[in-house]
GUPA-339628 format. One line per field, with one value per residue: residue in one letter; x, y, z of N, C-alpha, C in turn. Coordinates in steps of 0.2 Angstrom, whole numbers, plus 2048, in hexadecimal, padded with zeros to 3 digits. Atoms other than C-alpha are relative to their C-alpha. Example, Ala and Ser with C-alpha at 12.3 -4.5 7.8 and 13.67 -1.06 7.14 Angstrom:
residuo: a:s
nc1: 804:7FC
nc2: 7FA:7FA
nc3: 800:7FF
cac1: 83E:844
cac2: 7EA:7FB
cac3: 827:824
cc1: 804:7FC
cc2: 806:805
cc3: 800:803
//
This chain:
residuo: m:k:k:f:d:f:t:t:e:r:f:v:n:l:p:l:p:i:p:s:c:y:l:v:d:d:a:v:l:s:v:v:g:d:d:e:k:l:s:v:s:h:f:d:y:r:s:y:v:m:r:i:w:v:s:n:k:v:e:e:a:k:d:l:s:w:r:s:d:v:v:l:k:v:d:f:n:k:f:i:w:k:v:d:f:d:i:m:y:v:e:s:f:l:f:d:e:e:n:k:v:a:i:s:c:d:l:g:l:v:e:d:e:k:k:a:r:i:y:i:v:g:e:d:m:f:k:q:v:y:k:s:t:v:k:v:t:h:l:d:w:p:r:v:i:t:y:v:p:s:l:v:r:i:q:e:s:t:p:k:g:e:k:k:r:r:f:a:l:t
nc1: 804:806:803:806:800:807:803:802:802:7FC:7F9:7FB:7F9:7FB:7FA:7FA:7F8:7FC:800:801:801:801:805:7FD:7FE:804:801:804:802:7FF:800:7FA:801:806:806:801:7FD:7FF:7FA:801:7FA:801:7FA:7FF:7FC:7FA:7F9:800:7FF:805:801:805:802:805:806:801:804:807:806:7FF:801:806:7FD:7FA:7FA:7F9:7FA:7FE:7FA:801:7FE:7FB:7FF:7FC:7FD:7FF:7FA:7FA:802:802:7FD:802:806:801:807:801:805:803:806:801:808:801:7FA:800:7FC:7FF:7FE:7FB:7FA:7FF:800:806:802:803:803:801:801:7FB:800:7F9:800:807:806:801:7FE:802:7FA:800:7F9:7FF:7FC:7FD:7FC:7FA:802:805:7FF:805:802:804:802:805:7FC:805:803:806:806:803:804:7FB:7FB:7FF:804:7FF:805:7FE:807:802:807:801:803:7FA:7FC:7F9:7FD:7FB:7FC:802:7FB:7FF:804:807:802:803:807:801:804:806:803:804
nc2: 800:7FE:7FF:7FD:7F9:800:7FB:800:807:801:803:7FC:803:7FE:801:804:7FC:804:7FC:803:806:805:805:806:7FD:800:7FA:803:7FC:802:7FA:7FF:7FD:802:7FF:7F8:7FF:805:801:805:805:802:804:800:806:7FE:7FD:804:7FA:7FF:7FA:7FF:7FA:7FF:7FA:7FC:803:801:7FC:7F8:7FE:803:804:803:800:805:7FC:7FF:804:808:801:805:803:806:803:807:802:801:806:806:806:802:801:806:7FF:7FF:7FB:7FF:7FC:7FD:800:7FB:7FD:7FB:7FD:7FE:7F9:7FE:804:802:807:802:808:802:808:802:806:800:805:803:807:802:802:7F9:801:7FB:7FE:7F9:7FD:7FA:7FD:7F9:7FE:805:805:805:806:804:802:807:803:807:807:803:7FB:7FC:7FE:7FA:7FF:7FF:7FB:7FD:7F9:7FB:7FA:7FD:7FF:804:7FE:7FC:805:802:7FB:802:7FE:7FC:803:7FD:800:805:7FF:7FF:806:801:801:805:7FD:7FF:7FD:7FC
nc3: 7FA:7FF:7F8:801:7FD:7FD:801:807:801:806:800:803:801:7FC:804:7FD:801:804:808:805:7FD:806:7FE:7FC:7FA:7FA:7FC:7FB:7FB:7F9:7FB:7FD:7FA:7FE:805:801:807:804:803:807:803:806:802:808:803:804:7FC:7F9:7FA:7FD:7FF:7FB:7FF:7FA:7FF:7FA:7FC:803:7FD:800:806:802:805:7FE:804:7FE:801:808:800:7FE:7F9:800:806:7FF:806:7FD:804:7FB:7FB:804:7FE:7F9:802:804:805:807:801:7F9:802:7F8:7FF:7FC:7FC:7FA:801:7FA:803:7FD:802:808:802:800:800:806:802:808:803:805:804:7FF:803:802:7FA:7FD:7F9:7FB:7FB:7FC:7FF:7FF:804:800:805:800:7FB:803:7FC:800:7F9:801:806:7FF:803:804:805:7FF:805:7FF:7F9:7FC:802:7FA:7FE:7FA:7FF:7FA:7FE:7FA:800:7FB:7FB:7FC:7FB:800:7F9:7FF:7FC:7FA:7FC:7FB:7FA:802:801:807:802:805:806:800:806:7FC
cac1: 19C:18B:183:171:16E:15E:15B:159:153:160:16F:17E:190:19E:1AF:1BD:1D1:1D5:1DB:1D8:1D1:1D2:1C7:1D3:1D8:1D2:1CB:1C5:1BC:1C0:1C0:1CE:1CF:1BF:1B4:1B7:1BF:1BF:1CD:1CE:1DB:1DF:1EA:1F0:1F4:1FF:20C:208:207:1FA:1F4:1EA:1E1:1D7:1C8:1C4:1BA:1A9:19F:1A7:1A5:195:19F:1AB:1BD:1CD:1DE:1E7:1F7:1F7:1F9:202:209:210:21A:218:226:232:22A:228:234:22B:21A:214:206:203:1F5:1ED:1DB:1DA:1C9:1CB:1D7:1D9:1E3:1EE:1F0:1FC:209:205:202:1F4:1ED:1E8:1DD:1DE:1DA:1EA:1EC:1FA:1FE:1ED:1E3:1DC:1E3:1DE:1EC:1EE:1FD:203:20A:214:21D:22D:224:21C:218:20D:203:1F7:1F4:1E7:1ED:1DD:1D6:1C8:1B8:1B0:1A7:1B7:1BF:1C8:1C1:1C7:1BB:1BB:1A8:1A2:190:189:180:192:199:1AC:1B5:1C2:1D1:1CE:1DB:1E2:1D7:1C7:1BB:1BA:1A9:1A3:19E:18C:180:175
cac2: 1B2:1B8:1C0:1C4:1D7:1D7:1E9:1E7:1D5:1D1:1C6:1CF:1CB:1CC:1CF:1C3:1C9:1BB:1C3:1B4:1A2:193:185:178:186:185:194:190:19C:19C:1A7:1AF:1B2:1B2:1B2:1C5:1C3:1B9:1B1:1AA:19D:19B:18D:190:17F:187:18E:183:194:196:1A7:1AD:1BD:1C5:1D0:1DE:1DA:1D5:1DE:1EE:1F0:1F1:1EB:1DE:1E2:1D9:1DF:1E4:1DA:1C6:1C2:1B2:1AA:198:192:17F:17D:180:171:165:159:159:157:146:14B:14B:156:15F:166:172:16F:17A:185:18F:19D:1A5:1B8:1BC:1AE:1AD:19B:190:17E:177:167:15F:152:14C:140:135:125:126:125:135:138:143:14E:15D:168:178:185:196:1A0:195:187:177:169:15B:156:148:13D:12F:11E:118:11F:12C:130:141:13D:13C:14C:155:165:172:17D:189:188:183:182:18E:180:17B:183:182:181:18E:18A:18D:193:188:184:189:17A:174:176:168:16B:16E:171:180
cac3: 979:97E:98E:990:993:99F:99B:989:98B:97D:97B:976:970:97C:974:977:977:96B:95A:94F:954:947:947:94F:95C:96E:977:989:996:9A9:9B8:9C1:9D3:9DD:9CE:9CC:9BA:9AB:9A2:990:98A:978:972:960:958:94B:957:967:971:97E:982:991:993:9A2:9A4:9AE:9BD:9B8:9C4:9C4:9B2:9A8:998:999:992:992:995:985:98A:98B:99D:99A:98A:98A:97C:97D:970:97E:988:979:980:991:989:983:977:965:966:975:977:987:98F:99E:9A8:9B9:9B8:9C6:9C1:9CE:9CB:9B8:9B7:9B3:9B6:9A6:9A2:991:987:97D:970:975:96B:963:973:97B:98D:99B:9A2:9AE:9AE:9B4:9A9:9A9:99E:9A1:9AA:9A4:9B2:9AE:9BF:9B8:9AA:9A9:9A5:99C:98C:98F:986:984:994:99D:997:9A5:9AE:9BB:9C2:9D0:9D4:9E6:9E8:9F4:9FE:A04:A13:A11:A22:A26:A30:A42:A4F:A5C:A6B:A61:A5E:A4B:A43:A37:A26:A23:A15:A19
cc1: 7FA:7FD:7F9:7FF:7F8:7FD:7FD:7FD:803:806:805:807:805:806:805:807:802:800:7FD:7FF:7FE:7FC:803:803:7FC:800:7FB:7FF:801:800:806:7FF:7FA:7FA:7FF:802:800:806:7FE:807:7FF:806:801:804:805:806:800:801:7F9:800:7FB:7FF:7FB:7FC:801:7FC:7F9:7FB:800:7FE:7FA:803:806:805:805:806:803:806:7FE:804:805:800:806:801:802:806:805:7FF:7FF:803:7FD:7F8:7FF:7FA:802:7FC:7FC:7FA:7FF:7F8:7FF:806:7FE:806:803:804:807:807:801:801:7F9:800:7FC:7FE:800:7FF:805:7FF:807:800:7FA:7FB:800:802:7FF:807:7FF:806:800:804:802:803:807:7FF:7FC:801:7FA:7FE:7FC:7FF:7FE:805:7FB:7FF:7FA:7FC:7FF:7FC:805:805:801:7FE:803:7FC:801:7F9:7FF:7F9:7FE:7FC:806:803:808:804:807:804:7FE:806:800:7FC:7F9:7FD:7FE:7FA:801:7FE:7F8:7FD:7FB:7FA
cc2: 804:802:803:807:800:806:801:7F9:7FD:7FB:805:7FD:803:7FF:7FB:803:7FC:803:7FB:7F8:7FA:7FA:7FA:804:7FE:807:7FE:806:7FD:806:801:803:7FD:802:807:801:7FA:7FE:7FC:7FD:7FF:7FC:800:7FA:801:801:7FD:805:801:807:801:807:801:806:805:7FD:801:804:806:804:7FE:7FC:7FD:802:7FC:805:7FF:7FB:7F7:800:7FA:7FD:7FA:7FE:7F9:7FC:800:7F9:7FA:7FA:7FD:7FE:7FA:7FF:801:806:802:804:802:800:805:803:804:804:805:807:803:7FD:7FF:7F9:7FD:7F9:7FF:7F8:800:7F9:7FE:7F9:7FD:7F8:7FF:7FE:808:7FE:806:803:807:802:808:804:807:802:7FC:7FA:7FA:7FA:7FC:7FD:7FA:7FE:7F9:7FB:7FC:805:803:801:808:801:801:805:804:807:803:805:803:801:7FD:803:803:7FD:7FD:805:7FD:802:804:7FD:804:801:7FB:801:801:7F9:800:800:7FB:804:7FF:803:804:801
cc3: 801:806:7FE:804:803:7FE:7F9:7FE:7F8:802:7FC:800:805:7FE:804:7FE:7FA:7F8:7FB:804:7FA:803:804:807:807:804:806:805:807:803:804:807:804:7FC:7FE:7F8:7FC:7FD:7FA:7FE:7F9:7FE:7F8:7FE:7FB:803:806:804:802:803:805:801:805:7FF:805:805:7FE:803:801:7F8:7FC:7F9:801:7FB:803:800:7F9:800:802:806:801:7F9:802:7F9:801:7FC:805:805:7FC:802:808:7FF:7FC:7FC:7F9:7FF:807:7FF:807:801:805:805:806:7FF:806:7FE:803:801:7F8:7FF:800:801:7FB:800:7F8:7FF:7FA:7FD:7FF:7FD:7FD:805:803:808:803:802:803:800:802:7FC:801:7FA:7FF:803:7FD:806:7FF:807:7FF:7F9:801:7FC:7FC:7FA:802:7FA:801:807:805:800:808:801:805:801:807:805:806:801:806:806:804:804:801:807:7FF:805:807:805:806:806:7FE:7FE:7F8:7FF:7FA:7FA:800:7FA:802:7FB
//
């Protein structure tokens, strides 16, 4: 991973907490909470184990650092009877640090066809919440994101008796 250091006007390497990553493994970067921390997911295809690490708050630290412990470890071998995949390719994920669960999107090889799936995982939990019914291509790969454009105003709940405001672009 690289970042641009504006003081030196150079790209510098940022370390990842993944001890080793093989060619077929998946490593995916995401955000945690209110975009204050980064998280990285590593899916090891040899062991079918997914690990997630969380960084320090990005704005508070000059250098990015990662928690030394794995925040979430999911052994998919426990759930193999629930998972209808031959091969999975994790494409994106969102991580809830407080509850230690992740929503993950993948493109799985099911009966020689690529199918998009969304599932929720925790240390002792696996729940598939979506599976595409049609074959997908690389253009259809699933993604979960937390980004809301700054031009969109999100309506907050209003107390009873107050008039609701309409969504508006600013």
